[in-house]
C-alpha positions, 0 to 999 in steps of 0.5 A: 500500500505504501509503495502504491501511495508513493507511486501515485504521489510521483505520478501526480508530481510528474503530471503537475510539473509537466502538465503545462506544456506549450507544444505548438503555436497558441498552446495545447489547443491552438486557442491561447487559453490556459484553463486555470492560472497557476498559484501566485501568477504575476510578479513582484514590484521588481518585475518578473524574475529572469531565468535565462537569456540566449542569442536569438539570431533572425526570425520571428518563430515563437518557442514550444515547451514540452516536459521542461524543455524549450525548443527555439527555432531561428537562423544564424548566418546560412543555417536554420537552427533548432535548440533544445534548452532546459526550461528553468536553467537555459542549459543547452541540451542539443542543437540541430542545424539546416542549411538555408539560402532564403531571402525574403521579398520585403522585410529584412528578417530572413529567419523562420516564422513557424513555431515548432509543433511537438507531438509525442516524441516528434518535433515538426519544423517548417522553415522559411523556404518550405523545408519540412523536417521531423526530428526525434524530440529527445536527441534532435536526430533528423528522421525525415525531410521534405522540400515542399516548395520545390516539390510542389512548386509553391511560392515563398510569398512575401516573407517565406513559409509562415503557417505552422503545421498541424499534426493530427494523429499520424499525419502532418498537415501543411499549408504548402501553397502548391496551387498549380499542382492541387497541393494547397494543403498536403498531408505527410506521414508523421513516421515516414514523411511520405505524402498521404494526400494533397488537395486544393488550388490554394496559395499559402497564408501565414495563418496556422490551421486548427482542428475542431469537430462537428457532428462527430466529424473531425475538421481541419480548418485552413485559412489560405491566401484567399479561401478558408476551407474545412478538410477531412484530416484523414483523407483531404476531402473538402467539407466546406469552403468560403472566400476570405482574404484579398488580392494585392499586398495583403496576408491572412495571419491570424489563426481561426477561432471556433466558438461552438458551431461558429467560426471567427476569422480576421485579417487587416489590410481592409479585410476585417472579420467574418463570423460564420456558422459551419457543420461537417458539410457546409459553412454560411457567413452570417456577418462580414464587416471591417469593424470591430476587428481587423487584426494583422496576425495576432489571434483574439481570445475567448472570454465569456461570449466575447472575444478580446484582441487587437484591432490594427497592425504592428507596423502602423498606428498604435492598435486598439485592444477591443472586447466585442461580441463576434455574433453581432459586432457590438463592442463592450469596451475598447482601449484605444492606442493600446498597441499591438500584442499577443494575448493569452487567457490564463484563468480569469486573467489576460497575459498580454505580450506587446510588440514593444516588449511590455508585458501586461497582466489584466482581468479577463472581463467583458465589462471593462479593461482593468490592468493589474500589473505591467512591466517592460521585459524586452527592448526593441520589437517583439513580434514572435508569439510568446510561450507559457508553461505554468509560471514560466514565459518565453519571449524573443525580440530581434536580438535575444530569447528571454525566459522569465518566471511570473511568480509573485512573492508570498 
C-alpha cells in the first residue's frame, strides 16, 4: 500500500510539473487559453524574475515547451537552427542545424516564422523556404525531410513559409501553397514523411490551421491566401469552403477561432472579420464587416461570449485592444492606442505580450479593461508569439530569447 501511495504521489508530481506544456503555436489547443492560472501568477514590484537569456539570431518563430524543455527555432548566418534548452536553467541540451539560402521579398528578417509543433516524441519544423523536417524530440536526430516548395512548386510569398503545421494523429498537415499542382494543403506521414494526400488550388497564408469537430466529424480548418476551407484530416476531402482574404499586398495571419458551431476569422489590410456558422458539410457567413476587428496576425481570445484582441497592425498606428461580441459586432469596451500584442487567457486573467516588449497582466472581463500589473521585459520589437508553461514565459525580440518566471512573492 505504501509503495502504491508513493507511486501515485510521483505520478501526480510528474503530471503537475509537466502538465503545462506549450507544444505548438497558441498552446495545447491552438486557442491561447490556459484553463486555470497557476498559484501566485504575476510578479513582484521588481518585475518578473529572469531565468535565462540566449542569442536569438533572425526570425520571428515563437518557442514550444514540452516536459521542461524549450525548443527555439531561428537562423544564424546560412543555417536554420533548432535548440533544445532546459526550461528553468537555459542549459543547452542539443542543437540541430539546416542549411538555408532564403531571402525574403520585403522585410529584412530572413529567419523562420513557424513555431515548432511537438507531438509525442516528434518535433515538426517548417522553415522559411518550405523545408519540412521531423526530428526525434529527445536527441534532435533528423528522421525525415521534405522540400515542399520545390516539390510542389509553391511560392515563398512575401516573407517565406509562415503557417505552422498541424499534426493530427499520424499525419502532418501543411499549408504548402502548391496551387498549380492541387497541393494547397498536403498531408505527410508523421513516421515516414511520405505524402498521404494533397488537395486544393490554394496559395499559402501565414495563418496556422486548427482542428475542431462537428457532428462527430473531425475538421481541419485552413485559412489560405484567399479561401478558408474545412478538410477531412484523414483523407483531404473538402467539407466546406468560403472566400476570405484579398488580392494585392495583403496576408491572412491570424489563426481561426471556433466558438461552438461558429467560426471567427480576421485579417487587416481592409479585410476585417467574418463570423460564420459551419457543420461537417457546409459553412454560411452570417456577418462580414471591417469593424470591430481587423487584426494583422495576432489571434483574439475567448472570454465569456466575447472575444478580446487587437484591432490594427504592428507596423502602423498604435492598435486598439477591443472586447466585442463576434455574433453581432457590438463592442463592450475598447482601449484605444493600446498597441499591438499577443494575448493569452490564463484563468480569469489576460497575459498580454506587446510588440514593444511590455508585458501586461489584466482581468479577463467583458465589462471593462482593468490592468493589474505591467512591466517592460524586452527592448526593441517583439513580434514572435510568446510561450507559457505554468509560471514560466518565453519571449524573443530581434536580438535575444528571454525566459522569465511570473511568480509573485508570498
